KOLPALUM-906536 format. One line per field, with one value per residue (C-alpha): residue in one letter; x, y, z; residue number from 1. Coordinates in nm, 3 decimals. Layout:
BEGIN
rest <- A, ...
c1 <- X, ...
c2 <- Y, ...
c3 <- Z, ...
nr <- NUM, ...
This chain:
BEGIN
rest <- M, I, R, V, L, F, V, C, L, G, N, I, C, R, S, P, S, A, D, A, I, F, R, K, K, L, D, D, H, P, W, L, S, K, R, V, E, V, D, S, A, G, T, A, A, W, H, V, G, K, P, P, D, P, R, S, V, R, V, G, A, E, R, G, Y, D, L, T, P, L, R, A, R, Q, A, V, T, A, D, F, E, A, F, D, Y, I, L, A, M, D, Q, S, N, L, D, N, L, K, D, I, A, P, T, H, Y, S, G, H, L, S, L, F, L, D, F, A, G, Q, C, G, A, E, V, P, D, P, Y, Y, G, E, G, D, S, G, F, H, E, V, V, D, M, I, E, A, A, S, D, G, L, I, K, Q, L, E, V, R, L, S
c1 <- 5.647, 5.852, 5.712, 5.801, 5.734, 5.768, 5.824, 5.810, 5.736, 5.358, 5.249, 5.023, 5.233, 5.545, 5.506, 5.139, 5.233, 5.511, 5.267, 5.013, 5.269, 5.462, 5.140, 5.033, 5.374, 5.360, 5.034, 5.244, 5.441, 5.167, 5.400, 5.584, 5.271, 5.161, 5.485, 5.519, 5.313, 5.328, 5.249, 5.344, 5.395, 5.524, 5.783, 5.552, 5.202, 5.042, 4.815, 4.739, 4.410, 4.384, 4.376, 4.662, 4.696, 4.437, 4.717, 4.884, 4.550, 4.480, 4.824, 4.828, 4.493, 4.611, 4.903, 4.692, 4.744, 4.473, 4.568, 4.211, 4.204, 4.519, 4.524, 4.821, 4.988, 5.307, 5.611, 5.679, 5.952, 5.732, 5.758, 6.117, 5.987, 5.727, 5.906, 6.199, 6.252, 6.198, 6.258, 6.279, 6.205, 6.476, 6.773, 6.580, 6.322, 6.601, 6.770, 6.438, 6.392, 6.745, 6.659, 6.372, 6.530, 6.616, 6.987, 6.909, 6.719, 6.855, 6.631, 6.705, 6.686, 6.782, 6.675, 6.421, 6.598, 6.896, 6.689, 6.682, 7.061, 7.066, 7.247, 7.204, 6.937, 6.612, 6.252, 6.169, 5.864, 5.612, 5.377, 5.480, 5.527, 5.284, 5.083, 5.116, 5.463, 5.637, 5.388, 5.454, 5.830, 5.776, 5.578, 5.857, 6.118, 5.902, 5.832, 6.205, 6.289, 5.994, 6.128, 6.468, 6.319, 6.110, 6.423, 6.597, 6.299, 6.273, 6.634, 6.589, 6.273, 6.369
c2 <- 12.854, 13.174, 13.485, 13.837, 14.161, 14.503, 14.795, 15.173, 15.447, 15.466, 15.167, 15.380, 15.450, 15.251, 14.923, 14.863, 14.940, 14.681, 14.436, 14.471, 14.482, 14.180, 13.979, 14.051, 13.962, 13.636, 13.558, 13.532, 13.250, 13.014, 12.753, 13.028, 13.208, 12.895, 12.901, 13.271, 13.482, 13.862, 14.136, 14.496, 14.714, 15.050, 15.135, 15.403, 15.353, 15.674, 15.507, 15.168, 15.033, 15.293, 15.219, 15.320, 15.681, 15.759, 15.860, 15.520, 15.349, 15.558, 15.518, 15.150, 15.101, 15.290, 15.047, 14.735, 14.686, 14.667, 14.823, 14.857, 14.550, 14.656, 14.822, 14.972, 14.798, 14.854, 14.626, 14.445, 14.219, 13.913, 13.979, 13.856, 13.518, 13.507, 13.646, 13.512, 13.838, 14.178, 14.448, 14.817, 15.099, 15.331, 15.337, 15.502, 15.220, 14.963, 15.120, 15.117, 14.750, 14.667, 14.832, 14.587, 14.279, 13.993, 13.912, 13.559, 13.666, 13.456, 13.577, 13.837, 14.199, 14.461, 14.748, 14.636, 14.802, 14.573, 14.326, 14.571, 14.573, 14.911, 14.824, 15.097, 15.278, 15.388, 15.403, 15.772, 15.861, 16.024, 16.131, 16.499, 16.541, 16.713, 16.526, 16.162, 16.161, 16.049, 15.766, 15.650, 15.661, 15.445, 15.190, 15.175, 15.107, 14.849, 14.666, 14.636, 14.517, 14.274, 14.115, 14.071, 13.922, 13.678, 13.563, 13.500, 13.313, 13.098, 12.991, 12.937, 12.728, 12.528
c3 <- 6.029, 5.989, 6.155, 6.035, 6.225, 6.060, 6.299, 6.267, 6.520, 6.544, 6.334, 6.116, 5.802, 5.721, 5.909, 5.819, 5.458, 5.483, 5.641, 5.358, 5.077, 5.203, 5.250, 4.893, 4.756, 4.949, 4.765, 4.448, 4.617, 4.743, 4.892, 5.080, 5.195, 5.380, 5.579, 5.664, 5.905, 5.905, 6.157, 6.225, 6.532, 6.647, 6.907, 7.049, 7.187, 7.057, 6.801, 6.958, 6.822, 6.546, 6.171, 5.942, 5.833, 5.561, 5.322, 5.366, 5.307, 4.996, 4.839, 4.928, 4.759, 4.450, 4.432, 4.494, 4.869, 5.137, 5.471, 5.600, 5.829, 6.017, 6.359, 6.538, 6.828, 7.022, 6.993, 7.319, 7.456, 7.398, 7.023, 7.040, 7.149, 6.871, 6.563, 6.363, 6.174, 6.335, 6.077, 6.164, 5.923, 6.058, 6.294, 6.577, 6.571, 6.554, 6.858, 7.047, 6.960, 7.077, 7.409, 7.471, 7.309, 7.542, 7.541, 7.421, 7.105, 6.821, 6.540, 6.275, 6.395, 6.136, 5.916, 5.657, 5.364, 5.420, 5.216, 4.924, 4.916, 5.088, 5.411, 5.668, 5.463, 5.624, 5.508, 5.565, 5.772, 5.536, 5.817, 5.828, 5.454, 5.222, 4.964, 4.870, 4.712, 5.033, 5.073, 4.716, 4.784, 5.094, 4.890, 4.630, 4.899, 5.077, 4.750, 4.682, 5.034, 5.029, 4.710, 4.874, 5.189, 4.986, 4.802, 5.134, 5.277, 4.964, 5.014, 5.387, 5.346, 5.037
nr <- 1, 2, 3, 4, 5, 6, 7, 8, 9, 10, 11, 12, 13, 14, 15, 16, 17, 18, 19, 20, 21, 22, 23, 24, 25, 26, 27, 28, 29, 30, 31, 32, 33, 34, 35, 36, 37, 38, 39, 40, 41, 42, 43, 44, 45, 46, 47, 48, 49, 50, 51, 52, 53, 54, 55, 56, 57, 58, 59, 60, 61, 62, 63, 64, 65, 66, 67, 68, 69, 70, 71, 72, 73, 74, 75, 76, 77, 78, 79, 80, 81, 82, 83, 84, 85, 86, 87, 88, 89, 90, 91, 92, 93, 94, 95, 96, 97, 98, 99, 100, 101, 102, 103, 104, 105, 106, 107, 108, 109, 110, 111, 112, 113, 114, 115, 116, 117, 118, 119, 120, 121, 122, 123, 124, 125, 126, 127, 128, 129, 130, 131, 132, 133, 134, 135, 136, 137, 138, 139, 140, 141, 142, 143, 144, 145, 146, 147, 148, 149, 150, 151, 152, 153, 154, 155, 156, 157, 158
């Protein structure tokens, strides 16, 4: 079993969107979906236990993704024992994850958009933007990176 963790700041916009999008894309690859588990977390604890931002839920639903079952949690050191891939939405989150990562972590820790062929690129935080356009942009980026990650996992697990 391969375990994937998506991480943003508060776990209410970008990482739950990645969680829901990646799960749905896995459904299109039944043999892969049985071998991959997905979760999301935030580097900050502000929203622990809360549902995703209503704008993320609405835009996700418009695009065919269900974020409603998800609840925010904080990334912890134990996640490095449980997850093979820990994927940050931006450099600040990646730096925060590196700060709590055990020195012996041998999994994959990187920016998520690396899987979209955009090494070093970040998924922007739409939280403080106006309207839904930033949330749609985030979904577009996550869809592209999800496709790239699925291709890598197919190779790894075949």
